[in-house]
C-alpha positions in Angstrom: 3.5 -58.2 14.2 4.3 -55.5 11.7 1.7 -53.8 9.7 1.3 -54.2 5.9 -0.2 -51.9 3.3 -2.6 -52.5 0.5 -1.6 -53.1 -3.1 -3.3 -53.4 -6.4 -3.4 -54.4 -10.0 -1.6 -52.3 -12.7 -2.7 -48.9 -13.7 -5.3 -50.1 -16.1 -7.5 -51.5 -13.4 -10.4 -49.0 -13.2 -13.2 -51.5 -13.0 -16.0 -50.3 -10.7 -17.4 -52.6 -7.9 -20.9 -52.6 -6.6 -21.0 -56.2 -5.7 -22.9 -57.5 -2.7 -21.8 -61.0 -3.6 -21.6 -62.9 -0.4 -23.2 -65.8 1.5 -26.9 -65.3 2.1 -26.4 -64.4 5.7 -23.3 -63.0 7.4 -22.0 -65.3 10.1 -21.3 -64.2 13.6 -17.6 -63.4 13.8 -15.6 -65.5 16.2 -13.4 -62.6 17.3 -16.0 -61.5 19.8 -15.6 -64.5 22.1 -14.3 -64.2 25.7 -13.6 -60.8 27.2 -12.2 -59.2 24.0 -13.3 -58.3 20.5 -10.5 -58.8 18.0 -10.1 -56.3 15.2 -7.5 -56.2 12.4 -5.3 -53.3 11.4 -3.8 -53.6 7.9 -1.5 -50.8 6.7 2.0 -50.4 5.2 4.8 -50.0 7.8 7.4 -50.7 5.1 7.9 -49.7 1.4 7.0 -46.5 -0.4 3.7 -46.0 1.3 5.1 -46.2 4.9 5.7 -42.4 4.8 1.9 -42.0 4.9 0.4 -45.1 6.5 2.4 -45.4 9.8 0.6 -42.4 11.3 -2.8 -43.8 10.3 -2.0 -46.9 12.4 -1.1 -44.6 15.3 -4.4 -42.8 15.1 -6.3 -46.1 14.8 -4.5 -47.4 18.0 -5.3 -44.1 19.8 -9.1 -44.6 19.1 -8.9 -48.2 20.3 -7.0 -47.2 23.5 -9.5 -44.5 24.3 -12.5 -46.8 23.9 -10.8 -49.5 26.0 -10.0 -47.0 28.8 -13.6 -45.9 28.8 -14.7 -49.5 29.4 -14.5 -51.0 26.0 -17.5 -52.1 23.9 -20.4 -53.8 25.8 -17.9 -54.7 28.6 -15.3 -56.1 26.3 -11.9 -54.8 25.4 -10.8 -54.3 21.8 -7.8 -56.5 20.9 -6.0 -55.2 17.8 -4.1 -57.6 15.5 -1.6 -55.8 13.3 -0.3 -56.7 9.9 2.0 -55.0 7.4 0.8 -54.8 3.8 4.4 -53.6 2.9 3.2 -51.4 0.0 2.6 -54.6 -2.0 -0.8 -55.3 -3.3 -0.9 -59.1 -3.3 0.5 -58.9 0.3 -2.5 -56.8 1.3 -4.9 -59.5 0.0 -2.9 -62.3 1.7 -2.9 -60.5 5.0 -6.6 -59.6 4.8 -7.4 -63.3 4.3 -5.1 -64.2 7.2 -6.8 -61.7 9.6 -10.2 -63.0 8.7 -9.5 -66.8 8.6 -6.8 -67.3 11.2 -7.1 -64.4 13.6 -10.9 -64.3 13.2 -11.2 -60.6 13.6 -14.7 -59.0 13.4 -13.6 -56.1 11.3 -10.5 -54.7 9.6 -9.3 -51.1 9.5 -6.9 -50.5 6.7 -5.5 -49.7 3.3 -4.4 -46.4 1.8 -4.0 -46.7 -1.9 -6.9 -47.7 -4.1 -4.7 -50.4 -5.5 -4.5 -52.0 -2.1 -8.3 -51.6 -1.6 -9.0 -53.2 -5.0 -6.7 -56.1 -4.1 -8.5 -56.9 -0.9 -12.0 -56.2 -2.1 -12.5 -59.7 -3.5 -11.4 -61.2 -0.2 -14.0 -59.2 1.8 -16.8 -59.9 -0.7 -16.0 -63.7 -0.8 -15.8 -63.9 3.0 -18.7 -61.5 3.5 -16.5 -59.5 5.9 -16.0 -55.8 6.6 -13.3 -53.2 5.9 -13.2 -49.6 7.1 -11.2 -47.7 4.6 -10.0 -44.2 5.8 -8.6 -42.5 2.7 -10.1 -40.2 0.1 -10.4 -42.1 -3.2 -11.7 -41.9 -6.8 -15.2 -43.2 -6.2 -16.7 -45.4 -8.9 -17.2 -48.1 -6.3 -19.9 -48.9 -3.7 -19.3 -52.2 -2.0 -21.5 -53.7 0.7 -18.4 -54.9 2.4 -16.5 -51.6 2.7 -17.3 -48.5 4.7 -15.5 -45.5 3.2 -14.7 -42.8 5.8 -12.5 -40.7 3.5 -13.8 -38.4 0.8 -15.7 -39.4 -2.3 -14.7 -37.3 -5.4 -17.5 -34.8 -4.8 -16.1 -34.2 -1.3 -12.5 -33.4 -2.4 -11.5 -33.6 -6.1 -14.5 -31.9 -7.7 -14.7 -28.9 -5.3 -10.9 -28.4 -5.5 -11.1 -28.2 -9.3 -13.9 -25.7 -9.0 -11.8 -23.6 -6.6 -8.8 -23.7 -8.8 -10.8 -22.6 -11.9 -12.1 -19.7 -10.0 -8.9 -18.6 -8.2 -5.8 -20.0 -10.0 -6.4 -20.5 -13.7 -8.0 -22.7 -16.4 -5.0 -24.6 -17.8 -4.2 -27.8 -15.9 -1.3 -30.3 -16.0 -2.1 -33.6 -14.4 0.5 -35.7 -12.7 -0.1 -38.9 -10.7 1.2 -42.3 -9.6 0.4 -45.1 -12.1 -2.4 -47.0 -10.5 -6.2 -46.9 -10.3 -6.8 -43.8 -8.1 -4.8 -41.2 -10.0 -6.0 -42.5 -13.4 -9.7 -42.6 -12.4 -9.3 -39.2 -10.6 -7.9 -37.7 -13.7 -10.7 -39.1 -15.8 -13.1 -37.2 -13.6 -11.0 -34.1 -13.6 -10.7 -34.0 -17.4 -14.5 -34.5 -17.8 -15.1 -31.7 -15.2 -12.7 -29.3 -16.9 -14.3 -29.9 -20.3 -17.8 -29.2 -18.8 -16.6 -26.0 -17.0 -14.4 -24.4 -19.6 -11.0 -25.6 -18.3 -8.3 -27.3 -20.3 -6.0 -30.3 -19.7 -2.7 -29.4 -21.3 -0.8 -32.5 -20.2 -1.0 -35.7 -18.2 1.8 -37.9 -16.9 2.2 -40.9 -14.5 5.0 -42.3 -12.5 5.3 -45.9 -11.2 4.5 -45.9 -7.5 7.7 -44.9 -5.7 9.2 -43.6 -9.0 11.5 -40.5 -8.8 12.2 -39.8 -12.5 10.4 -36.5 -12.5 12.8 -34.3 -14.5 11.3 -35.1 -17.9 7.8 -34.3 -16.6 8.9 -31.0 -15.1 10.5 -30.1 -18.5 7.1 -30.8 -20.2 5.3 -28.7 -17.6 7.6 -25.8 -18.4 7.2 -26.3 -22.1 3.4 -26.7 -22.1 2.8 -24.0 -19.5 5.5 -21.4 -20.2 3.5 -18.6 -18.5 2.4 -20.8 -15.6 -0.7 -22.9 -14.8 -2.2 -25.3 -12.4 -0.6 -28.6 -11.5 -3.0 -31.2 -10.1 -1.0 -33.8 -8.2 -2.2 -37.3 -7.4 1.2 -38.7 -6.7 1.4 -41.0 -3.7 4.3 -42.0 -1.4 7.9 -41.1 -1.9 7.5 -39.8 -5.4 6.2 -36.6 -3.9 9.7 -35.9 -2.4 11.4 -35.9 -5.7 8.6 -34.0 -7.4 8.4 -31.0 -5.1 12.2 -30.7 -4.6 12.8 -30.7 -8.4 9.9 -28.4 -9.0 11.6 -25.9 -6.7 15.0 -26.6 -8.2 13.6 -25.8 -11.7 12.2 -22.5 -10.5 8.6 -23.5 -10.8 7.2 -22.0 -7.7 3.6 -21.7 -6.3 3.3 -18.1 -7.5 3.0 -19.2 -11.2 2.7 -23.0 -10.8 0.4 -23.7 -7.8 0.2 -27.4 -7.1 -3.0 -28.9 -5.7 -2.4 -32.2 -4.0 -4.9 -34.7 -2.7 -2.4 -37.1 -1.0 -0.1 -34.5 0.7 -1.1 -33.8 4.3 0.7 -32.6 7.4 2.7 -35.8 7.8 4.0 -35.6 4.2 4.8 -31.9 4.5 6.9 -32.7 7.5 8.7 -35.5 5.7 9.3 -33.7 2.4 10.2 -30.3 4.0 8.1 -27.2 4.5 10.6 -25.2 2.4 9.6 -27.2 -0.7 5.8 -27.0 -0.2 5.1 -23.6 1.3 2.5 -21.8 -0.8 1.2 -24.9 -2.5 -2.3 -26.3 -1.7 -4.1 -29.5 -0.6 -7.7 -30.5 -0.6 -9.0 -32.5 2.4 -11.9 -32.7 4.8 -9.7 -32.3 7.9 -6.6 -30.2 8.7 -4.8 -30.1 12.0 -5.7 -26.4 12.2 -9.4 -27.0 12.3 -10.6 -24.8 15.2 -13.1 -26.9 17.3 -13.2 -28.4 20.8 -13.4 -31.9 19.3 -10.2 -31.3 17.3 -8.3 -29.7 20.2 -9.1 -32.8 22.3 -8.0 -35.2 19.5 -4.7 -33.3 18.8 -3.9 -33.1 22.5 -4.6 -36.8 23.0 -2.5 -37.8 20.0 0.5 -35.7 21.0 0.2 -37.0 24.6 0.5 -40.5 23.4 2.9 -40.2 20.5 5.0 -37.1 21.2 4.6 -33.3 21.0 6.4 -33.1 17.7 3.8 -35.2 15.9 1.2 -33.9 13.6 -2.3 -35.1 12.7 -3.9 -35.3 9.2 -7.0 -36.2 7.2 -6.5 -40.0 6.8 -5.4 -40.3 10.4 -8.6 -38.5 11.5 -10.7 -40.6 9.1 -9.2 -43.7 10.7 -10.1 -42.3 14.1 -13.7 -41.8 12.9 -13.8 -45.4 11.5 -13.1 -47.0 14.9 -15.7 -44.8 16.7 -18.4 -45.2 14.1 -17.8 -49.0 14.1 -17.9 -49.0 18.0 -21.3 -47.2 17.9 -22.7 -49.7 15.4 -21.5 -52.6 17.5 -23.2 -51.1 20.5 -26.4 -50.7 18.6 -26.3 -54.2 17.3 -25.4 -55.5 20.8 -28.5 -53.8 22.2 -30.4 -56.0 19.8 -28.5 -59.1 21.0 -25.9 -59.5 18.3 -22.7 -57.5 18.9 -20.6 -59.7 16.6 -23.1 -60.5 13.8 -21.5 -58.8 10.9 -24.7 -58.2 9.0 -26.4 -56.6 12.1 -23.4 -54.5 12.8 -23.3 -53.4 9.1 -26.9 -52.2 9.1 -26.5 -50.7 12.6 -23.8 -48.4 11.1 -26.4 -46.5 8.9 -27.1 -43.1 10.4 -24.4 -43.3 13.0 -23.1 -39.8 13.6 -20.4 -38.1 15.8 -18.9 -34.7 16.5 -15.6 -35.6 14.8 -12.4 -33.6 14.9 -13.2 -32.4 11.3 -16.8 -31.5 12.4 -20.1 -33.3 12.3 -20.1 -36.5 10.3 -22.8 -39.1 9.5 -22.7 -42.6 7.9 -24.9 -42.7 4.8 -26.8 -45.7 3.4 -24.2 -45.9 0.6 -21.4 -46.7 3.1 -19.8 -43.2 2.8 -20.0 -40.4 5.3 -21.1 -36.7 5.0 -18.0 -34.5 5.3 -17.0 -30.8 5.2 -14.8 -29.9 2.3 -11.6 -27.8 2.9 -8.7 -26.4 1.0 -5.5 -25.5 2.8 -2.3 -23.6 1.8 1.0 -24.8 3.3 2.4 -22.1 5.6 5.7 -21.5 7.3 5.2 -23.9 10.2 4.3 -26.8 7.9 0.6 -26.7 8.8 -2.2 -25.6 6.5 -4.0 -22.2 6.5 -7.6 -23.1 5.6 -8.5 -20.9 2.7 -11.8 -22.5 1.8 -14.4 -24.5 3.6 -18.0 -25.5 2.8 -20.5 -24.1 5.2 -21.9 -27.6 6.0 -21.0 -31.2 5.5 -21.4 -32.4 1.9 -23.3 -35.7 1.3 -21.2 -38.3 -0.6 -21.8 -39.3 -4.2 -19.8 -42.5 -5.0 -20.8 -42.8 -8.7 -19.4 -39.8 -10.5 -21.8 -37.5 -12.2 -19.2 -36.0 -14.7 -18.3 -39.4 -16.2 -20.8 -40.5 -18.8 -20.7 -44.2 -17.8 -21.8 -43.5 -14.2 -23.9 -40.3 -14.6 -27.3 -40.7 -13.1 -26.4 -43.6 -10.9 -26.4 -43.8 -7.1 -25.9 -46.4 -4.3 -28.2 -47.2 -1.3 -27.7 -50.5 0.5 -31.1 -50.2 2.2 -33.0 -50.3 -1.1 -34.3 -53.6 -2.6 -34.8 -54.2 -6.3 -38.4 -55.1 -6.9 -37.7 -57.6 -9.7 -34.7 -59.4 -8.4 -35.2 -59.0 -4.7 -31.5 -58.1 -4.3 -30.0 -54.9 -3.0 -28.1 -53.1 -5.7 -24.9 -51.0 -5.2 -25.7 -49.1 -8.4 -29.1 -48.0 -9.6 -30.5 -45.2 -11.7 -31.5 -42.1 -9.7 
């Protein structure tokens, strides 16, 4: 079966979620019967997001294959069930429901866009099921039914803005796709710039997959005649048109450096190195990370999928997802309940591994500690790492620059004294 990618509501959907709404107890998932444990993989293999999501599926499959070759989990082989979200948000929700109800998987690995994640979130909360989400996102959410293995804003967006202010300038033009992640990310960026002496000179959005970038480039030239920083939260095929027309208009990285948060090695390869050389991206992982764990991961991926293939941050976060989940299942299984979703969820807290990006650990807020890196596109299409934090940064889901969420945190091990419930959002 083909894979499908996550979709979402229109751009105005920025509602935060901290819901733990679910049945009183999570049932044991039926997908653990027999000699296999069934898991779902839900990504876009078609539509505008396929340029990014196909490779995430490959990395997820690599992790599953490695675990199976090593004996599986508690003597059982992992059996993946693949679905295509087709870059359509309602389809993501439909396929998530199908994987849970019909295929009876014990967990789902999937989604790229926040629009797709927002679309499936009600399904996971209604069914009290579990999603591992592998992509950096805008934060302002902390669901009991999602584990976020990509970056929270304080592990990508915020440090990249700080780096740009120190190294590239204080005037920013914001361009993004028209849905929840770019709009919420830019709300954070504008608040951060105001707090730190920067300036937002312009802000524009394209429909997901849109290519009408010429008017935006003309505005950038007009509002930043002497150059300035372009902060890019475009997703999917829109990036192809944007970078090609930026170069065609003579707006190069010497005066108009672009910082992207959804452009990684796979997208550089697809768009063309000649259009991206000298521009920047902020991630937690680059293929050029120099570590034994990353060397092993890259070699294994190339051996399975071809020597011409590249690895990137969402792919690596997907790889982490499967391994963290596997460790949690093993811990829950040692206590007698390898497919009890609630026991597997709580067993995930504190799970750590020497990942390709470096040491990571699952926090009680369902996010992981991660090293922050900034890379510059070089001649071979890979990234020269120009900045890296000395140690992993702990995740902060509720943003501390935005007034509505300043002072809030999330911890799914805490219990509210008055209500007896576990809040996803509480005052620090």
